[in-house]
C-alpha positions, -999 to 999 in steps of 0.1 A, spaced: 509 -393 652 521 -420 675 491 -421 699 469 -452 696 440 -434 713 427 -404 694 403 -393 722 410 -358 733 431 -352 701 409 -357 670 372 -351 668 357 -372 640 325 -358 626 293 -377 618 299 -368 581 333 -385 582 318 -416 597 290 -417 571 315 -415 543 335 -443 558 303 -464 563 292 -458 526 323 -474 513 334 -500 538 305 -509 562 272 -501 545 253 -526 567 265 -513 600 250 -486 623 266 -452 626 280 -462 660 295 -495 647 311 -476 618 324 -449 642 341 -476 663 357 -492 632 368 -459 617 383 -448 650 402 -481 654 414 -479 619 428 -444 620 443 -450 654 466 -473 636 472 -448 608 500 -425 600 502 -387 603 513 -368 571 518 -331 567 511 -334 529 481 -350 514 484 -382 493 488 -376 456 453 -389 448 435 -365 472 423 -333 455 406 -306 476 388 -279 458 383 -244 471 349 -237 486 324 -216 467 302 -189 480 304 -186 517 323 -219 521 359 -212 532 387 -233 516 399 -262 536 429 -253 557 443 -287 567 472 -290 592 478 -326 584 463 -359 573 456 -392 590 463 -420 565 453 -456 571 453 -487 549 467 -492 515 455 -493 479 418 -494 474 414 -497 512 433 -465 520 414 -438 538 425 -402 545 411 -379 572 421 -343 565 427 -326 598 420 -290 606 419 -269 639 386 -271 657 367 -243 672 345 -250 702 355 -286 707 376 -302 734 398 -318 707 423 -295 690 419 -312 656 389 -322 636 382 -346 608 352 -334 589 353 -360 561 368 -393 552 383 -396 517 392 -428 498 403 -436 463 375 -442 438 374 -479 429 384 -486 392 350 -501 385 333 -468 394 350 -448 367 
């Protein structure tokens, strides 16, 4: 994805912003974290396959399995983040990022 501005292309959910804030900006407001996350993934790279460390389980019960059409990847190492992208329904943006994934830090295992 070569665009620097994701507006009109990718909808980033509140959940994705909260996940980003938990790991990288715990002291910031949701709006500040959204701004930082958007800026960060705007400099990211589009991948059709998920990074090796990303495991996505199938949903259970009424949850449908994730059907990702690509991944926005930004950063490196422990600072790497991944936004799985799926088609949206009822949004202006054609793609949606419903979560923000990141590697588990070694000290957390």
